[in-house]
N, C-alpha and C positions, 0 to 999 in steps of 0.2 A: 358866467358862461362855462367855467370849468365844471361846476356841479352838473349842469345839463349834459355836457359832453360825457362825463363819467357815467351818467344815467343811460345814455344811448349805448355806450360800450357794454355796460352791464347787461342790458336787455339782449344785445346781440350775442354776448357770451352765453347768456341763459338759453337762448334759442339753439345755439350751437351745441351746448351740453345736452339739451333735450333731444336734438337730432342724433347726436352720437349715442346717447342712451337708448333711444329707440332702435337704432341700427344694431347696437350690441345685443339688445334683448332678442331681436329677430334672429340674429346669427346664432345666439345661444339656443333658442327654441327650435330652430330648423336643422342646425348642423352639429351642435355639441350635445345637448341633453338627451336626444333620442338614443344615442349610443353610449351614454355615460352610466354604467352599471353602479349602483350603490347597494350596500348590504346593511339592512336594518336589523338590529338585535332588540328583542323585546321579552322581558320576563312577564309571564302571564300568571297572576295569582289565582289559584283554582280552589274553590271551596269543595270539601269532601273528596279531595284527590288522595288516593292511597299513597302512603309515604314512599312506596317503591317507585312511583312515577315522578317523584320530586327530581327535577333536573332533566326530565325527558326533553330532548331537543328535536324540534320539528322544522323542516324547511318548507317554505311555501313559494311557489312560482306560478304565476297566472298571466293570462292575457298576452300570450306571446305574439299573436297576429303575425306569424312567421312569413317572411318573404325570402326565398333562397337567394344567395349571393349578396343580399343586403344585410341580413340579420345573423348570418352564420357566426361571425366573430363574437357578437353579443351573447348568443346562446351558449357558445362554447366556453366563454368566460364564466358564465353563470354555472355551468356544469363543473368547471374547474374549482370554483369556490365551494360548491356543494360537496365535492369529493374531499376537499381539504378540511371541511368542517367535521367529517365523520359523524353525520347525523344519525339519529335513531330512525326517523321516518322522513320521507319526502312526499309532499302533497302537491299535485298539479291541479290548478283551479279552473281550467277550461279556457276557451277562446284561443285555440292553437292556430286557427286559420282566420283570414279576413273574408275572403270571397271564393277561394278555390280549394277543393279537396286535394288537388295535386301536390300541395306543399306538405301534406301529412307524412308521407314516406321519408322525404329528406329530413324533416324535423325529427321524426322518430329515430333516425340513424344517429342523430346527435344526442338525443335524450337517453338513448339506451346506455350511454356511458355514465349516466348519473347514478350514484349508488348511495344507499342508506342501509344501515345494518338490519332493519326490520321491514324493508320494502319501500317501493314507490307506488303510490296510488293516485288515480286520476279520475276526473269527472268531465262531463260535457259542459261546454259553454254555449251560449245562444248562437254565436256565429258558427260553431261547429254543427249544431243542429240544423241551422238554416242552409248551410252550404256543403256539408259532408254527410250528415246523417249518422245515426247510432251504429249500424253494423260495420260500416267501413272504418269509422274512428276507433271503435273498440278493437276490431281485428288488427289494425296496424299497431296500436299501442300494446296489446297483449302479445303480439308476435315479438315485440321488443322487450318483453319481460316486465311490462308495467301493468299492475292490476287495475282494471277499469270497473268502476262502480256506477250503476244506473238504478237508482231506487233500491240499493242493496247495502249490506254491511258485511264486514269481515272481522272475525274475532282473532285477536293476537294474544299470545301468552308471552309476556316478557317481564323481566325483573320480578318474577314470582307472582305477578298479578295478571288479570285479564283486562284487555282494552279493546273497545270496538271502534273500528274506522267505518263510517257510514257516508255514503254519497248519494245525492239525489240526481234526478234528471235536471236539465236546465229549466228555468222557470218561464222565461219569456217565449211563449208559444210552444213550450215543451209540456211534459206531463209529469211534474214532480209528484211523488207520492210519499209523504213523510211517514205514513203508517207502515208501508212496505219497507221503507228505508230503515226504520228503527225496529222492525219486527225481530223478536227473539232476543233483544238486548235486555238483560236484567236491570232493574232500577238502580242497583248499586254498582253497575259497571260504568266506568268513565267512557264518554263518547267523544271522539274527534269526528266532526261532521264537515264534509266538503260540499258546499253549495255555491255555485258560481255567483248567483245574485245575492248580495248581502242583505237586502231588506226582507228576505225570506226567513231571516233569523227569528222574527217574531212568530212565524208559523211553526218553526221547529220547537221553540221553547214553550209554546202553548201546549205541547204534548209531553215534554219531559225536560229535565235539566240537560243542557249540552255543555260538557266540560269546556270544549272549544270548537266553535265553528270558524272555518277559514273560507274567505271569499275573495273574489276579484271584481271584474265587471266594470267598475267605476274608473279605473286607471288613476284613482286618487284625485280625479278631476282633470287630469292630463295637463291642464294649464291652470296654475293657481296664482293668487295674489301674494307676492313675496311678503315675508314677515307675518302678515295677518293670517296666511294659510287658507284664505277663502277660495273655494272652487266655484266660479260663476256658472259653469256648465254642469248639468246633472243629467243622468240617464235613467230610464224607466227601471224600476226595481233596484235602483241604487241612489235614491234621493235622501233617505233617512240616515243611512250609514255609508259614508263616502270614503273614509280612510281611517286606519289605525285601530287601536284597541277600544272595545266597548264592553261593558259588563252590565248585566241585569240579573238580580237574584243570585242563583248559583251558576249562571251561564256566562260564557265569554264569547266574543266575536273579534276576529282580526280581519281587517280588509286591507289588502295590499294595493300598492300603486301599479303593480304589474310590470311587465317587461316592454311590451310593444305599444303601438299607437293605433287608433281607429280614426278614419277620416284622414285629415292632413297629418303628415308625419312630423308633428311638432309636440314638444313638451316644454313647459316653462315652470320653474320652481317646483318641479315634480318629476325627478329623473326616474328611470327604470329601477326596479327594486327586487332584490332577493331578500325575503324575510326569514330570519332565524328566530323561532319562537321557543322559549324555554318554559316548560310548565313548572310552577312552584306551588307546593302544598302550603296553604295558609295555616299558620299556627293555630292550634286549637280546633281544627276541623277534621 
């Protein structure tokens, strides 16, 4: 009789543990992780990178999906980290809004405090294109001192070398034009490309080597399977490259988990992220 009784108790305890675990996971996903900022540091080995750019530090912030009064503290914390890092460049990867253009102005008032020694550059995300449009988004950001790129590039002279920062239009129902985006960039000039949707990496690298493309869009899956890191949910134009560093040939891509959420305000095993990327010249290149 005792073994049977111990078996009944064990099953009950197991069910209780399962219930407690589920409740804990839900609490984490709904109330803890969405406001828990993390900083990811990644060295990006770059082939054919001029030695003057070795150690160049680039910040990446994307997918803010800003809601005033709810997200102010999270974005302000990210800006504080950015300024403490004394970055060379800060890149903003799009999706500043979820559904209303009215949030752009209060968001820009926070972002205008973010500084990098050689400037802050931004591109459109698909939500920005659908809900705010190019002229309004660009006007508000540029008024805040942020350079806005739509199928354009800007040449920077730093560390005795030339660097191009290029940004496309959003891909999903937008009008990305890689030819215009890369126009006038010499073949031996390193390129930092901002493209909201990561799967467009293949289109960009079909035209030339991209030293580093940075993207968001996927939220890293937003909810992932712990340990395994698997992201069950995928989004259009973010199915091949979901998170992290990817390399092909002489080109690199980094996809961030982003800051905000889309749909339900939940994150699980996938907290908000400010990415700090350090370019490293590969030996012998």
